[in-house]
C-alpha positions in Angstrom: -25.6 61.9 22.8 -28.8 61.2 21.1 -32.0 60.5 22.9 -32.0 56.9 21.6 -28.4 56.4 22.9 -29.4 57.8 26.3 -32.4 55.4 26.5 -30.1 52.5 25.5 -27.7 53.4 28.3 -30.5 53.8 30.8 -31.9 50.4 29.8 -28.5 48.8 30.2 -28.0 50.5 33.6 -31.4 49.2 34.8 -30.4 45.7 33.9 -27.0 45.8 35.6 -27.2 43.8 38.8 -24.2 45.5 40.4 -25.4 49.0 39.7 -28.9 48.0 40.9 -27.4 46.7 44.2 -25.5 50.0 44.7 -28.5 52.0 43.9 -30.6 50.0 46.4 -28.1 50.7 49.1 -28.1 54.4 48.2 -31.9 54.4 48.4 -31.8 52.8 51.8 -29.2 55.3 53.1 -31.3 58.2 51.7 -34.4 56.9 53.5 -32.4 56.5 56.8 -31.1 60.1 56.4 -34.6 61.5 55.9 -35.9 59.6 59.0 -33.0 60.7 61.1 -33.4 64.4 60.0 -37.2 64.1 60.8 -36.3 62.9 64.3 -33.7 65.5 64.8 -36.1 68.2 63.8 -38.8 66.8 66.2 -36.3 67.1 69.0 -35.1 70.6 68.0 -38.7 71.7 67.7 -39.1 70.7 71.4 -35.9 72.6 72.2 -37.3 75.7 70.4 -40.6 75.5 72.3 -38.7 75.1 75.6 -36.4 78.1 74.8 -39.4 80.2 74.0 -41.1 79.2 77.2 -38.1 80.0 79.4 -37.1 83.0 77.3 -33.8 81.8 76.0 -32.5 83.1 72.7 -33.2 81.0 69.6 -29.6 80.7 68.7 -26.6 79.6 70.8 -23.5 80.6 68.7 -21.0 79.0 71.2 -22.8 75.6 71.0 -23.1 75.9 67.2 -19.3 76.5 67.0 -18.6 73.5 69.2 -21.0 71.3 67.1 -19.3 72.4 63.9 -15.8 71.6 65.3 -17.0 68.3 66.6 -18.6 67.4 63.3 -15.6 68.5 61.3 -13.4 66.2 63.4 -15.8 63.3 63.0 -15.9 64.0 59.2 -12.1 63.8 59.0 -12.1 60.5 61.0 -14.8 59.2 58.6 -12.8 60.3 55.5 -15.6 62.7 54.6 -14.9 66.3 53.4 -15.1 68.5 56.5 -16.1 71.5 54.3 -19.1 69.6 53.0 -20.0 68.5 56.5 -19.8 72.0 57.9 -22.0 73.4 55.0 -24.5 70.6 55.7 -24.6 71.2 59.4 -24.7 75.0 58.9 -27.8 74.5 56.7 -29.5 72.4 59.4 -28.6 74.8 62.2 -29.9 77.8 60.2 -33.2 75.9 59.6 -33.4 75.0 63.3 -32.9 78.7 64.3 -35.6 79.7 61.9 -38.0 77.2 63.5 -37.0 78.5 67.0 -37.7 82.0 65.9 -41.1 81.0 64.7 -41.8 79.2 68.0 -41.4 82.6 69.7 -44.1 84.0 67.6 -46.7 81.5 68.7 
């Protein structure tokens, strides 16, 4: 596809009210996800600081497994791919553990 054709399609998409409405909804959802992740990480940071203070390990594999199982079930109920959900949660858990390990260094 030529550059001019791509620009033409882009211009048409920008003028399409249905597509614009869908994209606005997606943008709103993305913003909500970011705010929810920020709040989740604020809470897990407090958990990490607490664990460091009372000398608990940064990771809790049993809880992680329970969370993954719970989220997989919720994903199935919501008609969302459980494999995707598990990968997403695993990414978050790994990041939280990394933060908890850093909290021990302080």
